[in-house]
LOVOLO-166293 format. One record per residue: x, y, z of N, C-alpha, C in turn; residue in three letters. Coordinates in steps of 0.001 Angstrom, whole numbers, plus 500000, padded with zeros to 6 digits. Last residue first. Layout:
N
XYZXYZXYZALA;...
% end
This chain:
236
357714281937443769356915281698442139357872281852441338THR;358631282187445858358547280751445829357440280720444337ASN;359153284868446383360237284021446082360089282662445788MET;356704285974446406357327285883445596358491285126445319GLN;356382285014449277355358284375448182355991284406446715GLN;358085286557450860358314284967450760357687284791449540TYR;357150289236450127358460288525449688358410287333449536PHE;354566289052451281354392288843449977355983288749449588ASN;355231288971454028354684287687453559354957287769451903ILE;355966291722453894357219290875454338356926289211453682TYR;353981293056453507354775293089452561356028292146452813LYS;352579292289455934352090291846454619353023292159453483MET;353931293546458019354036292184458114353356291420456441LEU;353395296351457314354737295818457067354931294339457105GLU;350572296163457804351168296522456430352470296261456175ALA;350884295456460651350050294597459874350748294913458317ILE;351788297799461776352630296772461992351982295300460653GLY;349601299620461152350934299630460287351745298499460413LYS;347836298601462962347511298249461327348872298660460567PHE;349017299182465444349036297837465025348657297573463480GLN;348830302065465302350270301349465409350092300054465010LEU;346263302041465586347075302587464366348153302100463848LEU;345802301086468199345107300506467080345899300980465779LEU;346945302682469617347665301487469557347293300845468358GLN;345262305428469479346919305179469009347594303787468797ASP;343342304206470408343080304546469207344645304622468650ASN;344327303941473178343896302810472553343925302865471127LEU;344918306588473820346059305705473981345517304237473120ASN;342110307770473955343326307892472928344249307096472869GLU;341187306005476245340791305742474694341621305962473769LEU;342681307198478292343027305742477851342237305339476667ALA;341862309835477832343092309597477582343363308085477623LEU;339339309261478819339390309948477517340844309668476973GLN;339952308469481715339169307739480767339497307960479355PHE;340594311143482522341766309655482484341121308854481518SER;338650312577482652339682312798481542340416311757481731CYS;337085311375484238336373311023482845337640311516482038GLU;338549311993486373338526310530486139337929310542484571ILE;338195314815486536339624314304486266339703312699485942LYS;335273314781486797336014315604485783337381314820485384ASN;333334314241488458334255313052488011335092313920486734TYR;331938315437491718332345316020490233333366314941489746ASN;330964314731493592330011314774492440330575314903491236PRO;333274312365495153332800313827495114331861313467493858THR;334284309688495103333499310405496359332946311434496291ASN;336016309373493162334819308914493148333863309365494217LEU;338137311251493701337358311948492921336109310726493061GLU;339892309153494976339379309749495751338058310419495171ASN;340708307888492622339966307218493274339210308024494280LEU;342747309869491874341773309821490783340318308898491657LEU;344690309791494283343823310952493915342643310779493058LYS;345431307062493438344668307271494738344086308669494545LYS;346789307711490971345543306732490850345062307044492179MET;349039309110492092347999309713491004346519308987490993ASN;350121307213493818349879308137494263348696309096493249GLU;351048305436491725349997304884492650349503306065493230ILE;351382305805488203351755306233489538350813305955490971TYR;350317305724485591351316304815486146351773305129487712TYR;347175305240483604348012306069485414349082305273485775VAL;347234303571481924347900305083481653347875305652482531THR;346758301087482758347900301118481681348344302547481128LYS;345167301378484590346302300971485008347192301031483929ARG;342366301783483954343276302922483738344778302680484170LEU;340811299849484547340630299933483246341631301319483034SER;341237298903487273341854297954485902341493298398484537SER;340350301136488520341879301068488610342227299736487251ILE;337736300941488108338382302041487632340151301640487586VAL;337042298595489127336917298625487954337735299650487231LEU;337810299232491846338517297883491296338116297877489792ILE;335925301101492534337528301299492473337996300293491734LYS;333735299608492375333937300862491214335408301036491188ARG;334295297942494631334117297482493395334474298365492124LEU;333930299790496578334966299279496425335077298583494857GLU;331238300060496294331694300985496375333376300658495962THR;330081297337497126329862297976495691330798299019495379ILE;332906295700498920331388296673498815331148296600497599THR;334150292751499214334488293978498855332538294538498593PHE;335723290805501743334581290912501348334643292172500855MET;337963287983502718337949289508502019336547289433501553ARG;337209285688505356337428286253503957337185287478503549TYR;336519284688507634337424285542507809338013286033506469GLY;334059283695508487335260282605507855336441283561507610ASN;332319285222509733332271283968510206333714282986509370GLU;333029287579508872332995287630510531333074285926510877LYS;334817288329506324333817288381506822333869287469508325ASN;336156291957506420336327290570506446335049289962507114ARG;336173294278503720336003294021505215336068292454505116GLU;339040295977501919338259294939502090337655295105503403SER;339882298708499768339833298335500814338547297031501210HIS;342109300218497446341121299518497823341203299090499168VAL;344788301490497564343961301813496523342468301157496819LEU;347066300115499141345851301289499748344920302050498909GLY;348465298584498546349138299758498154348057300795498553GLU;347131296190498926348283296170499827348649297852499553TYR;345166296335497114344593296162498284345867296779499372GLU;346498295772494927346012297174495060345626297419496272TRP;347087293060495345348054294294495338347563295561495465TYR;344754291680495202345085291968496753346533292702496682ARG;344240292270492642342982292916494004343799293054495132ILE;345669290626491562345895291921491506345362292675492586ALA;344918288044492410346377288563492976346379290148492598SER;342558287926490941342573287914492388343472288684493053ALA;342911289551487777343111288196488716343054288715490057ASN;339885290855486174341301290808486536341619289730487279VAL;337331291317485683337887290631484513339629290801484683GLY;335586292062487250336494293213486752337450292495485674ALA;334138289903488008333240290817487500334531292267486731ILE;336407288406488877335555287687487888334947289274487133GLU;337055290031491060337836289576490250337393289280488720ALA;334737289652492728335325291010492358336294291048491091ALA;334578286676493159333741287453492438334063288649491811GLU;336965286557494831336917285787493438335782286428492623GLY;336556287869497086337489288698496236337388287839494904ILE;332870288503497616334062287851497867335276288414496848SER;330763291314498087331145290254497073332718289399497449MET;327828292861499006329231292232499672329536291090498724TYR;325481293123497650326180294291498278327542294093499403GLU;325759292409494352325450291991495795326067293078496668ARG;324900293320491219325474293288492036324983293148493369LEU;323616291290488308323396292366489409324089292078490421LYS;324594292111485023325043291122486339324419292015487447ARG;324946293629482857323601292937482957323339291882484405ASN;327102295107483236327153293855482048326036292885482402LYS;326328295629486444326999296032485682327467294783484275TYR;324237297460488697324215296174487860325548296777487060LYS;324149299355490305323659298084490913323663297044489949THR;324445302474490583325143301526490222325077300368491015PHE;323351305610489921322718304098490685323252302987489987ASN;324726307288488769324946307305489840324400306054490604ALA;326998306666485995325769306413486633325754306310487935ASN;329440307157485440328590308717485116327172307879485573GLN;330395304792485694331036305822486751330136307105486499ILE;329492303517483628329181302802485011329406304041486025MET;330838304657481483329236304881481723329045304501483115THR;333529303787482081333297305312481929331689305587482014LEU;333168301053481662333536301505482758333134302787483368VAL;332453301130478836331489300594480118331701300948481238GLU;334803301993477860333680302741477680332529302409478415GLU;336617300124478723336736301373479025335181302067478907VAL;335569297746477210335289297826478585335662298979479324ARG;335930298566474404334377298197474832334250298378476684GLN;338801298481474810337879299889474046336425299547474866LYS;339096295608475147339686296563476058339046297964475850GLU;337957294579472589337350293961474016337674295435474936LEU;340069295747470864338649296054470778337814295868471870GLN;342215294065471730342230295596471908340634296074471849ILE;341639291486471093341690292065472573341639293317472839HIS;341398291863468194340184291688469099340123291937470502PHE;344104292195467937343007293158467705341672292933468414GLN;344957289688468432345452290955469284344549291790469029GLN;344029288169466638343459288235467956343873288742468483GLU;345321289058464232344047289643464248343319289429465687ASN;347892288211464676347748289266465156346370289903464926VAL;347050285621464545347682285631465781347414287251465850LEU;346244285301461777345277284794462629345830285443464119TRP;349193285846460660347879286747460673346511286320461525LEU;350138283628461093350816284766461831349772285910461548ALA;348743281325460110348560281277461508349291282806462098GLN;349316281973457360347864282459457825347971282396459605GLU;352049281359457315351455283075457016350006283148457595PHE;354115279826457736352747279833458343352232281129458486SER;356926279986457218355948280073456033354425279559456486LYS;358674280318459332358272278965458977357214278893457678ASN;358433282876459414359662282488458758359414280972458132LYS;356218283212460687356324283812458900357496283383458657THR;356464282080462737355485281529462022355996282210460729MET;358389284238463839358581282751463579357833282218462684ARG;356848286410463841357811286357462899358497285031462904MET;354750285897466053354602286047464334355877285915463494VAL;356500285612468002355709284314467505355268284620466171GLU;357547288052468274358771286902468298357619285818467628TYR;355151289273469012355853289861467563356622288471467372VAL;354412288145471177353475288090470094354445288415468699ILE;356374289321473318356282287847472630355314287192471699PRO;356039292288473240357179291348472229356972289808472258ILE;352974293249471889354010292923472878355123292089472356GLU;352506295773469044352269294446470098353323294287470996TYR;353154298302468485351698298103468656351498296873469268GLY;355855298610468046355335299724468466354047299441468828LYS;356607295879466914356975296056468245356107297401468729LEU;356060296367464033355304295416465130355410295841466487LEU;358482297417463450357215298192463373356095297621464389THR;360542295906464138360316297204464581359126297975464665ARG;359568293625461985359959293453463768359545294916464481ILE;359830294752459750358626294391460590358639294124461886THR;362323295496459249361755296599459375360307296141460093THR;363280292927459187363862293913460581362726294914460563PHE;362347291895457039361796291432458491362622292311459505ALA;363409293846455233362002293991455482361546293269456591GLN;365966293017455166365566294234455518364229294747455695PHE;365629290415454524366006290511455508365610292043456327HIS;365138290825451677363912290358452574364617290563453946ILE;367338292035450617366192292941450769365011292226451564SER;370031290598452627369348290953451330368334291798451785THR;373160291015454681371617290963454487371126291258452913TYR;376220289307455659375238290288454815373911289911454568PHE;378581288532457732377303288686457578376783289565456569ARG;381657287358456474381014288391457343379510288515457145HIS;383423285356455795382785285150456779381637286334457436ASN;384586285758453206385461286190454728384796285963455671ASN;382540285640451579383817284425451832384658284634452783LYS;379664286287453897380718286584452513381711285440452641THR;376296284696454391377738285220454527378562285130453375ARG;373200285264455233374207284695454502375389285223455166LEU;370699283801457664371751284878457219373001283972456386VAL;367228282767457272368974282794457465369997283628456818ASP;364953285550458296365506284061457569367048283784457653PRO;364525285888461692364394286520460283365046285056459745ILE;364361284973464141363148285558463849363169286291462438LEU;365910283731466270365074283097465022363996283580464122ASN;367279284849467917365818284397468279365123283825467051GLN;369395285547466696369578284567467417368298283800467784GLU;368322287634465158368978286490464197368968285298465238GLU;367977289707467078366680289078466346367282287648465422TYR;370664289712467937369779289162469080368373288934468261ARG;371600291052465729372087289780466061371278289110467024ARG;370279293434466018369995292684464745370467291466465025LEU;371453294471468567369853294066468275369258292986467232THR;373825294825467518373707293840468780372221293433468622THR;373727297068466000373730295776465209373866294824466567THR;370850299030467399372306298690467087372566297394466582SER;368812301210465324369052300209466477370353300149466266VAL;367757302883463221367804303497464242368366302384465452ASN;367286301866460764366300301668461378366655302221463065LEU;369755302675459729368363303033459020367354302729459970SER;371809301473461003371851302812461012369993303278460340ASN;371312298764460510371326299195461956370924300853461785ALA;371894298415458138370347298285458404370342298954459874ILE;374598299039457711373562300124457146372112299639457778GLN;375616297325459667375560298947460234374737299331459188LYS;375290294977458169374256295070459751374450296299460192PRO;375007295719454649375747295394455699374950295641457114THR;373471294573452022373379295190453018374090295066454107TYR;372510294080448564373112293559449787373246294871450636ARG;369984293038446061370822294251446832371556293226448165GLU;370638291059443266370437290930444821371108292023445450MET;
% end
C-alpha cells in the first residue's frame, strides 16, 4: 500500500496542507489513517479523492462538489453521477439561453420570446419570469442604473417596456462574463444603435466560456470515475 504524507500530496496538487485538512473536516474523503506516532498518512485512494476534488472545482460550484464527494464516500455512486449529470443539463440550458438571446438581439422585430407574445408593458414578475431570473435581481439592476422602469399610475407598481426587457435578457445572459457595471452599461447603450458588434462579441465570449466550462466538467467526471473505481475495486 502506497503511503503519502500531507505535504507530498499538497505539493503535488499545489495546495496547502490546511486545505487538505479542511476537505477532511468537511467529510469529503475516506477516513484518514494514522501512524503509531499519530501522524496522518494518506493512501492512493486519498490521493485520488483529493485529485477529484481539485479537478471538479474547476468546472462545478463548491456546494455541488462537496455533495458529490460525500455521496461517493458513502458509496452512493449513482446519486453522485446523477448530480453531476444534472449540472451538465443546466449548462446546456445556459448555452441555449445565450444563443436565443443573441438571436433576439439580431432580430429587429422583437415582439416574441420563446414563442411568448410580449406586451407593451410588463410587471417585474412577468419580466423576471420571461428572463428566468429573480425579481430581486431586476431591482438591483435598476438600482445600478442598468434598466429603468415606469410606474403604473393606478397602483404604483413597476412596469417594464419591451426595450427594457431586452436589456434584462442581455444582462442575465452576460452577467457571468461581463463583471463590471460600467462595462455592462456601455454594452447596453449599444442596443440603441444599429451596430451590435460589441454585444455580439460579448455573447461569443459567453459561449466560449461555457465551452471551456463543459470541458472542465468532463475532466472532473473522468477523475470522479477513477475515484469510484477505487471504491469498487476495494470491494471485490
